[in-house]
Structure formats: C-alpha cells, structure tokens
C-alpha positions in Angstrom: 82.4 84.0 108.7 79.3 83.9 106.4 76.1 84.2 108.4 73.5 83.9 105.6 73.2 84.2 101.9 70.0 85.6 100.3 70.0 85.7 96.5 73.3 87.4 95.6 73.8 89.1 99.0 76.1 87.5 101.6 75.8 88.6 105.2 78.9 88.4 107.3 79.9 89.1 110.9 82.4 92.0 110.7 84.1 94.5 113.0 86.0 97.7 112.4 84.6 98.2 108.9 86.4 101.1 107.3 84.3 101.4 104.1 81.6 99.9 101.9 81.4 100.0 98.2 78.0 99.4 96.5 77.3 99.2 92.8 73.8 98.2 91.5 73.3 95.6 88.8 71.7 98.3 86.5 74.6 100.6 87.0 72.3 103.4 88.1 73.7 103.5 91.6 77.3 103.7 92.7 77.9 104.5 96.4 80.9 104.5 98.7 80.7 104.8 102.4 83.9 105.7 104.4 84.0 105.6 108.2 85.0 108.7 110.2 84.6 107.4 113.7 82.7 104.5 115.2 79.5 104.2 113.2 79.7 107.6 111.6 80.8 108.1 108.1 80.2 109.8 104.7 78.5 108.5 101.6 79.6 109.7 98.2 78.4 108.7 94.7 75.3 108.7 92.6 72.0 107.0 93.5 68.9 106.3 91.5 65.5 107.5 92.8 64.7 103.8 93.6 67.9 103.6 95.8 67.0 106.8 97.6 63.6 105.3 98.4 65.2 102.1 99.7 67.7 104.0 101.8 64.9 106.1 103.3 62.7 103.1 104.1 65.6 101.3 105.7 66.4 104.3 107.9 69.8 105.0 106.4 68.7 108.5 105.4 65.6 110.4 106.5 62.7 111.4 104.3 63.5 115.0 105.3 67.0 114.7 103.9 65.6 113.3 100.6 63.1 116.2 100.3 65.9 118.8 100.9 68.1 117.1 98.4 65.4 117.1 95.7 64.8 120.8 96.4 68.5 121.6 96.1 68.8 119.7 92.8 65.7 121.3 91.4 67.1 124.8 92.2 70.4 123.9 90.4 68.6 122.9 87.2 
C-alpha cells in the first residue's frame, strides 16, 4: 500500500523487512542493509561523504561513528 510519493521516493507501509538496497543516482553510494533481529541489522557498501552527512543528520548513524570511521580510513592511507 503506497502511503505517499515525493519526487522519486515512494513511501509504503511494510512489516518484517529483511533488507533494503539503496543506490544513488550519481552512483557514488551503494548500500545494503540486512536485518539480524527486529530493528537491528548491518549496513554494507560504499557511501559518499554527502550520504554520510545525510545518514548522521537523520540519526541512522552517529557523528561519533563518522569521526571514528574517518580516523580509521586516514590511518589506512
């Protein structure tokens, strides 16, 4: 059942979602979320810096997590 459509995003009422796949229009972000139990899950893929900002602002990830991730990636390179 479609609840609302805004631009090219369709909002639906769903239960027992096992996974979500997101690919940005630009191709800079490709994420997959898989459910472990209830609302918990794991995200894998590659995200642009803009996507990380959006995820942090929406509360999906914390700013602390982003800072730790940036430090980790800086140390690798």
